[in-house]
C-alpha positions, 0 to 999 in steps of 0.5 A: 882850522880845527876849533875846540869846544867844551861840553856844558850842561844846560839848565834843564838837566837834573842829573850830572853830565860829562862836562866841567860846568852845568846849569848857570850858563853865564858863569860857564860861558865866562869861564870857558871863554877866559880859558881860550875855548872857541865854542861850547857844546850843549848837553840838553834834554828838553828845549821847552825848558830853555830860554833860546833867545837868552842863550843866543845872547850869551853866546854872542856876548862871550864870543863863543860858537855853538859846536853841537847839541848833544842829546844823551840825557833824552834817554839817560834821564827821560828814557825817550829814544827813537827806537824802543825795546820792541824795535819799533819807532817811539813817537815820544822819542821822535817828537822830542828829537824834532823839538831839539831840531826846531830849537837848533834851527830857531836860535843858532847858525845853519848847519849846527849838528844835533847828535844822536847818541843814546837818544837813538834808544836801545832797540831789541838785542834779540832782534838785531835786523829788525832793530837796525831797520827801525833805526834806519827808518827813524834816522831817515825820517828825522833827517828829512825833517831836519833838512829844510831847517838846515840842521845836520844830524850826527850819529855817534857809535857807542861802546857796547857797555852803553849801547847794543847797536852801532858800536864801531865807526864801521857800524856808523859808516854803514848806517850813514850809507843806509840812511843816505841823506846829505845832512846825516853824518857821524860824531866820532868819540875817541873814548868809544873808538878806543874800546870798540875800533881796531885802529882809531886813526884808520877809522878817522881815515875811513870815515873822512866824508862822514866825520862832522864832529869829534868828542875827546877825553882820555881813556879814563874819561878824564881830561885829554892828557890825563892818561894814555891816549895820543892826542898829538896823533889824533890831531895829526890824523884829523889834519891829514883828512882835512877836518876843519870843524870842532873837537869837543871835550866830553869828560868827567869834571875831575878833580874839579871843574876848573882844573879839568877845563883848564887842563883839557885846553892846555893839553889840546892847545899843544897841538891846535893853535888858537 
């Protein structure tokens, strides 16, 4: 059965993120649980600044599952990525991502995905083949580090307005095949798919074996149901391919945090029963 989670910004973030609630995790978890979400997803950047045992306790208290750890602010705030502008491996970026893998392994259930979105680093647009080779090496190295810790990695194809490489679902599938590790798959985001992919629904079908997590918001980056994306059809194709993991909201807290969190779950519950 498909489950629904809400993005939450962890207290280590300094910049706003695409989530209704950030910072105070007790307050965020309380509101999210009361609205009927099944879980939460963390947007984080530095686990050394987080209290893992307390976060674990709060998840248990509010009967919420952790769906994924998202790492966009590793690059967005700290400018650390796995591949830097010279298309070389970044030791600092790799070290930070390994710290996040360790954090996931220490405090949460086996199999929790750690997302690689902007945290892959920008690469070098002037050297595409060298950049893609460097990404492949970095992803494989991180996957090999995470595998004995029972942590999965989810690569996120991102629109060309944000990234320069691995833009489409098809790009992501090709990279998964190149990396060729059992704990390396995809996180598919309908916002980016709507911009880059020829057909969102065929992309889900094509990525069936690699689709381990899904992000949702509407095409305006606001709550699902606020614009023109067809979430009934999105959920239908996920059911068609046998998807049984989480879909997670990643959206602007518009017009305010409480309204966005409520509107999102109310719209998604039309198609996904509790």
